[in-house]
MDTraj code that builds the backbone (N, CA, C; nanometers):
import mdtraj as md
import numpy as np

residues = "UNK UNK UNK UNK UNK UNK UNK UNK UNK UNK UNK UNK UNK UNK UNK UNK UNK UNK UNK UNK UNK UNK UNK UNK UNK UNK UNK UNK UNK UNK UNK UNK UNK UNK UNK UNK UNK UNK UNK UNK UNK UNK UNK UNK UNK UNK UNK UNK UNK UNK UNK UNK UNK UNK UNK UNK UNK UNK UNK UNK UNK UNK UNK UNK UNK UNK UNK UNK UNK UNK UNK UNK UNK UNK UNK UNK UNK UNK UNK UNK UNK UNK UNK UNK UNK UNK UNK UNK UNK UNK UNK UNK UNK UNK UNK UNK UNK UNK UNK UNK UNK UNK UNK UNK UNK UNK UNK UNK UNK UNK UNK UNK UNK UNK UNK UNK UNK UNK UNK UNK UNK UNK UNK UNK UNK UNK UNK UNK UNK UNK UNK UNK UNK UNK UNK UNK UNK UNK UNK UNK UNK UNK UNK UNK UNK UNK UNK UNK UNK UNK UNK UNK UNK UNK UNK UNK UNK UNK UNK UNK UNK UNK UNK UNK UNK UNK UNK UNK UNK UNK UNK UNK UNK UNK UNK UNK UNK UNK UNK UNK UNK UNK UNK UNK UNK".split()
xyz = np.array([
    [-1.4283, 1.9315, 2.6712],
    [-1.5304, 1.9738, 2.5742],
    [-1.4714, 2.0545, 2.4578],
    [-1.3630, 2.1280, 2.4807],
    [-1.3038, 2.2091, 2.3750],
    [-1.1853, 2.1394, 2.3097],
    [-1.1638, 2.0142, 2.3430],
    [-1.0514, 1.9415, 2.2838],
    [-0.9234, 1.9699, 2.3582],
    [-0.8170, 1.9086, 2.3132],
    [-0.6882, 1.9285, 2.3778],
    [-0.5852, 1.8359, 2.3176],
    [-0.4654, 1.8427, 2.3712],
    [-0.3563, 1.7594, 2.3233],
    [-0.2881, 1.6943, 2.4417],
    [-0.2333, 1.5785, 2.4188],
    [-0.1628, 1.5049, 2.5221],
    [-0.0363, 1.4489, 2.4596],
    [0.0774, 1.4752, 2.5205],
    [0.2042, 1.4218, 2.4707],
    [0.2507, 1.3102, 2.5619],
    [0.2892, 1.1983, 2.5023],
    [0.3386, 1.0842, 2.5779],
    [0.4824, 1.0576, 2.5368],
    [0.5659, 1.0237, 2.6312],
    [0.7054, 0.9898, 2.6015],
    [0.7103, 0.8544, 2.5328],
    [0.8154, 0.8331, 2.4518],
    [0.8314, 0.7028, 2.3880],
    [0.8529, 0.5972, 2.4951],
    [0.7858, 0.4850, 2.4842],
    [0.8080, 0.3780, 2.5824],
    [0.9445, 0.3129, 2.5610],
    [0.9969, 0.2521, 2.6653],
    [1.1278, 0.1864, 2.6579],
    [1.1237, 0.0628, 2.5682],
    [1.0068, -0.0010, 2.5583],
    [0.9905, -0.1209, 2.4750],
    [0.8607, -0.1061, 2.3956],
    [0.8362, -0.1992, 2.3085],
    [0.7134, -0.1988, 2.2295],
    [0.5931, -0.1950, 2.3246],
    [0.4935, -0.1116, 2.2904],
    [0.3770, -0.0976, 2.3778],
    [0.2530, -0.0753, 2.2926],
    [0.1370, -0.0859, 2.3546],
    [0.0096, -0.0683, 2.2858],
    [-0.0583, 0.0571, 2.3402],
    [-0.1239, 0.1323, 2.2521],
    [-0.1980, 0.2514, 2.2912],
    [-0.3461, 0.2221, 2.2741],
    [-0.4240, 0.2462, 2.3784],
    [-0.5690, 0.2268, 2.3721],
    [-0.6371, 0.3586, 2.4027],
    [-0.7399, 0.3912, 2.3263],
    [-0.8174, 0.5124, 2.3483],
    [-0.9626, 0.4701, 2.3654],
    [-1.0246, 0.5113, 2.4754],
    [-1.1639, 0.4740, 2.5035],
    [-1.2459, 0.5983, 2.5289],
    [-1.3725, 0.5944, 2.4878],
    [-1.4669, 0.7041, 2.5094],
    [-1.5484, 0.6746, 2.6346],
    [-1.5525, 0.7696, 2.7264],
    [-1.6361, 0.7577, 2.8460],
    [-1.7291, 0.8785, 2.8465],
    [-1.8574, 0.8553, 2.8331],
    [-1.9518, 0.9667, 2.8316],
    [-2.0282, 0.9713, 2.7010],
    [-2.0983, 1.0829, 2.6827],
    [-2.1793, 1.0986, 2.5623],
    [-2.1015, 1.1726, 2.4552],
    [-2.1614, 1.1831, 2.3403],
    [-2.0948, 1.2552, 2.2326],
    [-2.0294, 1.1606, 2.1346],
    [-1.9717, 1.2176, 2.0314],
    [-1.9056, 1.1394, 1.9275],
    [-1.7669, 1.1967, 1.9035],
    [-1.6750, 1.1743, 1.9948],
    [-1.5409, 1.2325, 1.9814],
    [-1.4578, 1.1588, 1.8769],
    [-1.3458, 1.2184, 1.8436],
    [-1.2492, 1.1556, 1.7556],
    [-1.1111, 1.1832, 1.8120],
    [-1.0167, 1.1014, 1.7716],
    [-0.8792, 1.1177, 1.8197],
    [-0.7839, 1.1094, 1.7017],
    [-0.6824, 1.1920, 1.7054],
    [-0.5741, 1.1887, 1.6074],
    [-0.4494, 1.1467, 1.6812],
    [-0.3787, 1.0465, 1.6284],
    [-0.2566, 0.9987, 1.6921],
    [-0.1410, 1.0213, 1.5953],
    [-0.0368, 1.0866, 1.6450],
    [0.0809, 1.1170, 1.5640],
    [0.2038, 1.0706, 1.6400],
    [0.2889, 0.9932, 1.5730],
    [0.4134, 0.9471, 1.6349],
    [0.5293, 1.0147, 1.5643],
    [0.6205, 1.0697, 1.6402],
    [0.7388, 1.1361, 1.5850],
    [0.8632, 1.0768, 1.6480],
    [0.9636, 1.0579, 1.5658],
    [1.0908, 1.0072, 1.6160],
    [1.2029, 1.0616, 1.5281],
    [1.3129, 1.0945, 1.5885],
    [1.4295, 1.1431, 1.5144],
    [1.5071, 1.0222, 1.4643],
    [1.4708, 0.9768, 1.3455],
    [1.5341, 0.8603, 1.2861],
    [1.6047, 0.9064, 1.1588],
    [1.7333, 0.8774, 1.1428],
    [1.8031, 0.9220, 1.0224],
    [1.7417, 0.8587, 0.8969],
    [1.7295, 0.9393, 0.7932],
    [1.6763, 0.8915, 0.6661],
    [1.7906, 0.8264, 0.5889],
    [1.7760, 0.6993, 0.5539],
    [1.8833, 0.6276, 0.4841],
    [1.8468, 0.5924, 0.3408],
    [1.7195, 0.6012, 0.3061],
    [1.6752, 0.5741, 0.1698],
    [1.5580, 0.6667, 0.1372],
    [1.5313, 0.6881, 0.0085],
    [1.4224, 0.7805, -0.0274],
    [1.2887, 0.7392, 0.0330],
    [1.2104, 0.8395, 0.0662],
    [1.0771, 0.8199, 0.1216],
    [0.9796, 0.8840, 0.0232],
    [0.8886, 0.8052, -0.0313],
    [0.7958, 0.8529, -0.1332],
    [0.6533, 0.8411, -0.0814],
    [0.5873, 0.9559, -0.0651],
    [0.4467, 0.9601, -0.0249],
    [0.3766, 1.0633, -0.1138],
    [0.3922, 1.0464, -0.2448],
    [0.3311, 1.1390, -0.3393],
    [0.4316, 1.2078, -0.4299],
    [0.5567, 1.2199, -0.3837],
    [0.6617, 1.2830, -0.4639],
    [0.7875, 1.1974, -0.4618],
    [0.8425, 1.1719, -0.5808],
    [0.9699, 1.1012, -0.5949],
    [1.0730, 1.2053, -0.6374],
    [1.1895, 1.2042, -0.5733],
    [1.2927, 1.3053, -0.5983],
    [1.4221, 1.2370, -0.6422],
    [1.4839, 1.2925, -0.7446],
    [1.6176, 1.2501, -0.7875],
    [1.7022, 1.3764, -0.7883],
    [1.8196, 1.3703, -0.7228],
    [1.9063, 1.4885, -0.7106],
    [2.0412, 1.4611, -0.7751],
    [2.0880, 1.5597, -0.8529],
    [2.2213, 1.5539, -0.9125],
    [2.2938, 1.6831, -0.8764],
    [2.4165, 1.6699, -0.8261],
    [2.5011, 1.7858, -0.7964],
    [2.6269, 1.7700, -0.8801],
    [2.6530, 1.8693, -0.9678],
    [2.7703, 1.8619, -1.0535],
    [2.8471, 1.9934, -1.0464],
    [2.9785, 1.9857, -1.0396],
    [3.0585, 2.1087, -1.0432],
    [3.0411, 2.1778, -1.1781],
    [3.0319, 2.3108, -1.1761],
    [3.0214, 2.3865, -1.3006],
    [3.1501, 2.3701, -1.3807],
    [3.2634, 2.3728, -1.3115],
    [3.3934, 2.3491, -1.3744],
    [3.4592, 2.2318, -1.3023],
    [3.4321, 2.1082, -1.3482],
    [3.4845, 1.9896, -1.2783],
    [3.6370, 1.9864, -1.2748],
    [3.6910, 1.9367, -1.1646],
    [3.8361, 1.9188, -1.1502],
    [3.8714, 1.7768, -1.1923],
    [3.9928, 1.7592, -1.2390],
    [4.0383, 1.6293, -1.2871],
    [4.0267, 1.5230, -1.1782],
    [4.0634, 1.5589, -1.0542],
    [4.0607, 1.4610, -0.9451],
    [3.9219, 1.4452, -0.8824],
    [3.8220, 1.5209, -0.9294],
    [3.6853, 1.5073, -0.8793],
    [3.6571, 1.5756, -0.7469],
    [3.7545, 1.6481, -0.6924],
    [3.7335, 1.7144, -0.5643],
    [3.6574, 1.8459, -0.5824],
    [3.6021, 1.8919, -0.4734],
    [3.5341, 2.0216, -0.4699],
    [3.6153, 2.1107, -0.3770],
    [3.6486, 2.2308, -0.4235],
    [3.7287, 2.3243, -0.3452],
    [3.6437, 2.4442, -0.3052],
    [3.6816, 2.5087, -0.1947],
    [3.6156, 2.6326, -0.1541],
    [3.6257, 2.7302, -0.2708],
    [3.5144, 2.7922, -0.3053],
    [3.5092, 2.8844, -0.4184],
    [3.4509, 2.8217, -0.5443],
    [3.4346, 2.6890, -0.5462],
    [3.3778, 2.6225, -0.6634],
    [3.2264, 2.6441, -0.6705],
    [3.1754, 2.6457, -0.7920],
    [3.0308, 2.6561, -0.8147],
    [2.9755, 2.5179, -0.8439],
    [2.8598, 2.4886, -0.7854],
    [2.7932, 2.3602, -0.8053],
    [2.6539, 2.3835, -0.8632],
    [2.6203, 2.3057, -0.9655],
    [2.4856, 2.3112, -1.0231],
    [2.4049, 2.1987, -0.9595],
    [2.2907, 2.2339, -0.9028],
    [2.2030, 2.1367, -0.8376],
    [2.0794, 2.1192, -0.9251],
    [2.0476, 1.9953, -0.9550],
    [1.9300, 1.9634, -1.0374],
    [1.8429, 1.8658, -0.9603],
    [1.7187, 1.9044, -0.9378],
    [1.6212, 1.8192, -0.8702],
    [1.5137, 1.7794, -0.9706],
    [1.4952, 1.6500, -0.9891],
    [1.3863, 1.5999, -1.0726],
    [1.2790, 1.5469, -0.9786],
    [1.1608, 1.6052, -0.9894],
    [1.0510, 1.5723, -0.8992],
    [0.9396, 1.5084, -0.9803],
    [0.8966, 1.3924, -0.9387],
    [0.7846, 1.3260, -1.0046],
    [0.6662, 1.3263, -0.9086],
    [0.5622, 1.4013, -0.9465],
    [0.4414, 1.4122, -0.8642],
    [0.3392, 1.3092, -0.9100],
    [0.2756, 1.2423, -0.8159],
    [0.1751, 1.1420, -0.8487],
    [0.0397, 1.2047, -0.8798],
    [0.0164, 1.3281, -0.8353],
    [-0.1127, 1.3943, -0.8576],
    [-0.0930, 1.5451, -0.8664],
    [-0.1871, 1.6135, -0.9308],
    [-0.1867, 1.7599, -0.9318],
    [-0.2047, 1.8085, -0.7885],
    [-0.1323, 1.9137, -0.7517],
    [-0.1429, 1.9634, -0.6146],
    [-0.1161, 2.1136, -0.6126],
    [-0.1992, 2.1902, -0.5393],
    [-0.1702, 2.3327, -0.5245],
    [-0.0680, 2.3556, -0.4135],
    [0.0045, 2.4622, -0.4233],
    [0.1029, 2.5078, -0.3244],
    [0.1941, 2.3967, -0.2739],
    [0.2996, 2.3774, -0.3522],
    [0.4010, 2.2761, -0.3215],
    [0.5331, 2.3475, -0.2960],
    [0.6061, 2.3028, -0.1934],
    [0.7368, 2.3613, -0.1637],
    [0.8462, 2.2573, -0.1856],
    [0.9534, 2.3021, -0.2491],
    [1.0740, 2.2217, -0.2689],
    [1.1782, 2.2815, -0.1755],
    [1.2270, 2.2038, -0.0790],
    [1.3216, 2.2516, 0.0225],
    [1.4486, 2.1675, 0.0139],
    [1.5556, 2.2287, -0.0383],
    [1.6811, 2.1577, -0.0572],
    [1.7920, 2.2271, 0.0222],
    [1.8526, 2.1574, 0.1199],
    [1.9585, 2.2202, 0.1996],
    [2.0865, 2.2417, 0.1194],
    [2.1640, 2.3417, 0.1608],
    [2.2931, 2.3705, 0.0990],
    [2.4004, 2.3669, 0.2075],
    [2.5262, 2.3400, 0.1706],
    [2.6335, 2.3407, 0.2709],
    [2.6457, 2.4782, 0.3377],
    [2.6763, 2.4787, 0.4659],
    [2.6905, 2.6042, 0.5412],
    [2.7917, 2.6953, 0.4735],
    [2.7587, 2.8231, 0.4680],
    [2.8486, 2.9219, 0.4106],
    [2.8385, 2.9353, 0.2592],
    [2.7500, 2.8582, 0.1960],
    [2.7345, 2.8674, 0.0506],
    [2.6589, 2.9940, 0.0133],
    [2.6838, 3.0423, -0.1074],
    [2.6072, 3.1561, -0.1587],
    [2.5376, 3.1127, -0.2867],
    [2.4175, 3.1647, -0.3057],
    [2.3388, 3.1321, -0.4243],
    [2.3813, 3.2234, -0.5379],
    [2.3989, 3.1653, -0.6555],
    [2.4359, 3.2427, -0.7728],
    [2.3132, 3.2568, -0.8616],
    [2.2791, 3.3798, -0.8932],
    [2.1690, 3.4038, -0.9863],
    [2.2321, 3.4185, -1.1227],
    [2.1932, 3.3345, -1.2155],
    [2.2605, 3.3340, -1.3436],
    [2.3651, 3.2253, -1.3402],
    [2.4836, 3.2540, -1.3894],
    [2.5865, 3.1508, -1.3960],
    [2.7241, 3.2123, -1.3778],
    [2.8206, 3.1324, -1.3337],
    [2.9567, 3.1815, -1.3197],
    [3.0161, 3.2204, -1.4555],
    [3.1222, 3.2991, -1.4537],
    [3.1890, 3.3453, -1.5753],
    [3.2298, 3.2245, -1.6595],
    [3.2086, 3.2359, -1.7893],
    [3.2496, 3.1298, -1.8797],
    [3.1469, 3.0204, -1.9001],
    [3.0285, 3.0324, -1.8383],
    [2.9241, 2.9320, -1.8575],
    [2.7997, 3.0008, -1.9107],
    [2.7045, 2.9218, -1.9590],
    [2.5797, 2.9783, -2.0086],
    [2.4936, 3.0245, -1.8923],
    [2.4455, 3.1468, -1.9001],
    [2.3613, 3.2011, -1.7934],
    [2.2237, 3.1369, -1.7964],
    [2.1701, 3.1115, -1.6783],
    [2.0334, 3.0601, -1.6658],
    [1.9430, 3.1766, -1.6298],
    [1.8251, 3.1865, -1.6914],
    [1.7358, 3.2965, -1.6589],
    [1.6896, 3.2893, -1.5140],
    [1.6550, 3.4017, -1.4568],
    [1.6050, 3.4071, -1.3190],
    [1.4677, 3.4705, -1.3225],
    [1.3612, 3.4105, -1.2645],
    [1.3656, 3.2800, -1.1990],
    [1.3873, 3.1692, -1.3010],
    [1.4467, 3.0604, -1.2553],
    [1.4818, 2.9513, -1.3446],
    [1.3558, 2.8828, -1.3963],
    [1.3367, 2.8744, -1.5281],
    [1.2246, 2.7960, -1.5794],
    [1.2430, 2.6522, -1.5351],
    [1.1344, 2.5849, -1.5094],
    [1.1423, 2.4526, -1.4509],
    [1.0889, 2.3474, -1.5470],
    [1.1762, 2.2576, -1.5886],
    [1.1364, 2.1433, -1.6689],
    [1.0703, 2.1796, -1.8010],
    [1.0172, 2.0778, -1.8659],
    [0.9504, 2.0971, -1.9938],
    [0.8140, 2.1614, -1.9766],
    [0.7621, 2.1628, -1.8551],
    [0.6283, 2.2160, -1.8314],
    [0.6273, 2.3679, -1.8318],
    [0.7453, 2.4315, -1.8239],
    [0.7505, 2.5770, -1.8208],
    [0.7108, 2.6337, -1.6855],
    [0.7049, 2.5489, -1.5839],
    [0.6681, 2.5964, -1.4497],
    [0.7740, 2.6913, -1.3956],
    [0.7286, 2.7976, -1.3337],
    [0.8176, 2.8917, -1.2668],
    [0.7661, 2.9038, -1.1240],
    [0.8535, 2.8962, -1.0244],
    [0.8073, 2.9099, -0.8862],
    [0.7402, 3.0455, -0.8638],
    [0.6385, 3.0463, -0.7791],
    [0.5728, 3.1717, -0.7415],
    [0.6663, 3.2542, -0.6544],
    [0.7512, 3.1859, -0.5785],
    [0.8444, 3.2540, -0.4887],
    [0.9637, 3.1626, -0.4657],
    [1.0834, 3.2205, -0.4594],
    [1.2050, 3.1443, -0.4295],
    [1.2743, 3.2099, -0.3117],
    [1.3104, 3.1285, -0.2150],
    [1.3804, 3.1756, -0.0955],
    [1.5201, 3.1145, -0.0959],
    [1.6211, 3.1997, -0.1049],
    [1.7602, 3.1536, -0.1061],
    [1.8244, 3.1967, 0.0257],
    [1.8478, 3.1017, 0.1147],
    [1.9062, 3.1357, 0.2443],
    [2.0389, 3.0632, 0.2606],
    [2.1048, 3.0870, 0.3727],
    [2.2309, 3.0197, 0.4007],
    [2.2088, 2.8727, 0.4349],
    [2.0840, 2.8347, 0.4635],
    [2.0542, 2.6956, 0.4973],
    [2.0018, 2.6145, 0.3800],
    [1.9258, 2.6814, 0.2902],
    [1.8595, 2.6024, 0.1866],
    [1.8156, 2.6865, 0.0676],
    [1.7679, 2.6154, -0.0323],
    [1.7012, 2.6737, -0.1482],
    [1.5572, 2.6257, -0.1378],
    [1.4621, 2.7174, -0.1322],
    [1.3205, 2.6810, -0.1246],
    [1.2466, 2.7455, -0.2412],
    [1.1731, 2.6639, -0.3146],
    [1.0922, 2.7124, -0.4259],
    [0.9475, 2.6764, -0.3969],
    [0.8590, 2.7751, -0.4043],
    [0.7165, 2.7559, -0.3776],
    [0.6413, 2.7619, -0.5109],
    [0.5662, 2.6575, -0.5423],
    [0.4891, 2.6502, -0.6658],
    [0.3405, 2.6646, -0.6338],
    [0.2747, 2.7558, -0.7030],
    [0.1313, 2.7755, -0.6804],
    [0.0531, 2.6507, -0.7211],
    [0.0923, 2.5895, -0.8297],
    [0.0327, 2.4638, -0.8755],
    [0.1431, 2.3765, -0.9316],
    [0.1470, 2.2491, -0.8914],
    [0.2418, 2.1541, -0.9492],
    [0.1601, 2.0388, -1.0060],
    [0.1638, 2.0221, -1.1392],
    [0.0860, 1.9148, -1.2007],
    [0.1506, 1.7783, -1.1793],
    [0.0701, 1.6748, -1.1997],
    [0.1228, 1.5382, -1.1942],
    [0.2268, 1.5240, -1.3055],
    [0.3266, 1.4412, -1.2812],
    [0.4319, 1.4215, -1.3799],
    [0.5637, 1.4763, -1.3308],
    [0.6569, 1.4953, -1.4237],
    [0.7924, 1.5372, -1.3868],
    [0.8092, 1.6879, -1.3956],
    [0.8776, 1.7408, -1.2961],
    [0.9157, 1.8817, -1.2900],
    [1.0632, 1.8853, -1.2521],
    [1.1370, 1.9764, -1.3124],
    [1.2794, 1.9883, -1.2831],
    [1.3086, 2.1258, -1.2245],
    [1.3860, 2.1282, -1.1181],
    [1.4287, 2.2526, -1.0543],
    [1.5807, 2.2550, -1.0588],
    [1.6383, 2.3666, -1.1023],
    [1.7841, 2.3806, -1.1057],
    [1.8255, 2.5122, -1.0424],
    [1.9382, 2.5093, -0.9735],
    [1.9970, 2.6313, -0.9193],
    [2.1468, 2.6099, -0.9043],
    [2.2198, 2.7200, -0.8848],
    [2.3657, 2.7139, -0.8741],
    [2.4075, 2.7799, -0.7429],
    [2.5005, 2.7140, -0.6726],
    [2.5563, 2.7706, -0.5491],
    [2.7079, 2.7749, -0.5622],
    [2.7696, 2.8577, -0.4789],
    [2.9151, 2.8601, -0.4659],
    [2.9453, 2.8185, -0.3226],
    [3.0283, 2.7138, -0.3071],
    [3.0695, 2.6712, -0.1730],
    [3.1865, 2.7590, -0.1313],
    [3.1740, 2.8231, -0.0168],
    [3.2743, 2.9211, 0.0269],
    [3.3593, 2.8746, 0.1447],
    [3.3224, 2.7643, 0.2052],
    [3.3946, 2.7146, 0.3226],
    [3.4436, 2.5729, 0.2969],
    [3.5605, 2.5406, 0.3505],
    [3.6085, 2.4027, 0.3393],
    [3.5563, 2.3238, 0.4589],
    [3.5502, 2.1936, 0.4428],
    [3.5051, 2.1071, 0.5507],
    [3.4173, 1.9956, 0.4978],
    [3.3665, 1.9170, 0.5898],
    [3.2724, 1.8079, 0.5573],
    [3.1357, 1.8528, 0.6059],
    [3.0398, 1.8610, 0.5141],
    [2.9071, 1.9122, 0.5462],
    [2.8043, 1.8001, 0.5409],
    [2.7376, 1.7775, 0.6540],
    [2.6306, 1.6787, 0.6636],
    [2.4993, 1.7550, 0.6495],
    [2.4208, 1.7185, 0.5502],
    [2.2994, 1.7921, 0.5197],
    [2.1751, 1.7126, 0.5577],
    [2.0698, 1.7819, 0.6032],
    [1.9425, 1.7134, 0.6275],
    [1.8824, 1.6695, 0.4937],
    [1.7750, 1.5928, 0.4968],
    [1.7143, 1.5453, 0.3716],
    [1.6569, 1.6585, 0.2862],
    [1.6536, 1.6344, 0.1559],
    [1.5811, 1.7204, 0.0625],
    [1.4343, 1.6824, 0.0767],
    [1.3476, 1.7825, 0.0801],
    [1.2068, 1.7592, 0.1122],
    [1.1174, 1.8320, 0.0122],
    [1.0184, 1.7639, -0.0415],
    [0.9157, 1.8234, -0.1271],
    [0.7823, 1.7904, -0.0626],
    [0.6959, 1.8920, -0.0454],
    [0.5681, 1.8670, 0.0210],
    [0.4588, 1.9591, -0.0299],
    [0.3372, 1.9063, -0.0285],
    [0.2197, 1.9875, -0.0560],
    [0.1877, 2.0608, 0.0744],
    [0.1838, 2.1940, 0.0693],
    [0.1675, 2.2723, 0.1918],
    [0.0346, 2.2471, 0.2620],
    [-0.0722, 2.2217, 0.1860],
    [-0.2031, 2.2026, 0.2475],
    [-0.2450, 2.0565, 0.2528],
    [-0.1538, 1.9674, 0.2221],
    [-0.1757, 1.8232, 0.2355],
    [-0.0431, 1.7624, 0.2815],
    [-0.0054, 1.7859, 0.4076],
    [0.1279, 1.7452, 0.4554],
    [0.1550, 1.5953, 0.4471],
    [0.0520, 1.5154, 0.4291],
    [0.0733, 1.3714, 0.4135],
    [0.1241, 1.3376, 0.2732],
    [0.1243, 1.4373, 0.1829],
    [0.1755, 1.4198, 0.0472],
    [0.3136, 1.4850, 0.0405],
    [0.4187, 1.4017, 0.0406],
    [0.5546, 1.4550, 0.0442],
    [0.6523, 1.3535, -0.0123],
    [0.7753, 1.3941, -0.0233],
    [0.8843, 1.3060, -0.0612],
    [1.0120, 1.3564, 0.0031],
    [1.1019, 1.2653, 0.0384],
    [1.2306, 1.3020, 0.0978],
    [1.3389, 1.2109, 0.0425],
    [1.4580, 1.2679, 0.0290],
    [1.5744, 1.1864, -0.0052],
    [1.6893, 1.2280, 0.0863],
    [1.7698, 1.1314, 0.1289],
    [1.8864, 1.1673, 0.2103],
    [1.9921, 1.2330, 0.1220],
    [2.0742, 1.3171, 0.1804],
    [2.1827, 1.3836, 0.1085],
    [2.3153, 1.3269, 0.1548],
    [2.4007, 1.2988, 0.0596],
    [2.5360, 1.2516, 0.0909],
    [2.6165, 1.3663, 0.1494],
    [2.7132, 1.3386, 0.2348],
    [2.7992, 1.4456, 0.2864],
    [2.8708, 1.5165, 0.1707],
    [2.8927, 1.6456, 0.1866],
    [2.9648, 1.7247, 0.0860],
    [3.1021, 1.7573, 0.1439],
    [3.2073, 1.7093, 0.0770],
    [3.3441, 1.7364, 0.1216],
    [3.4037, 1.8462, 0.0360],
    [3.4446, 1.9549, 0.1025],
    [3.5026, 2.0697, 0.0329],
    [3.6443, 2.0891, 0.0880],
    [3.7423, 2.0868, -0.0019],
    [3.8822, 2.1066, 0.0400],
    [3.9232, 2.2505, 0.0129],
    [4.0327, 2.2926, 0.0764],
    [4.0794, 2.4312, 0.0588],
    [4.1308, 2.4573, -0.0787],
])
top = md.Topology()
chain = top.add_chain()
for i, resn in enumerate(residues, 1):
    res = top.add_residue(resn, chain, resSeq=i)
    for name in ("N", "CA", "C"):
        top.add_atom(name, md.element.get_by_symbol(name[0]), res)
traj = md.Trajectory(xyz[None], top)
């Protein structure tokens, strides 16, 4: 009578799920399937994302070394106006966020103005795992988010997908896979 949840394990082969009502009343059921499947191509359900990562001071051989600064640019195309949208972009482990710009480059204001729309995030969370920007309102159309990090550790870093989502409409989101980041000493 008060509702509930039931979790079922994935079947070994293709199977059918049937839900039947026994008794009085007008119940409803929500079915959600989850699987850990690697993202290999962009997923667009309201937001399209294009990501560019460029070294602030590119090296002739194109490599990235520990201590280098990288400028990350996310172009987000929203299909509709939406309140409270989060942009969640992972960073390589051990990276530090730079507010402004490295020596010898043009400083970017903080918080970073976003795109031609003049949007500024209501809140920005810079952690060792990711850069998260929360927008109180994101209009339909293109929005650009930029930030700068310094990679401090060498190694090969496999990153989870970049994710943009409407916080109060989780079915409205976009994801793109991230290429591995190779940092040499």
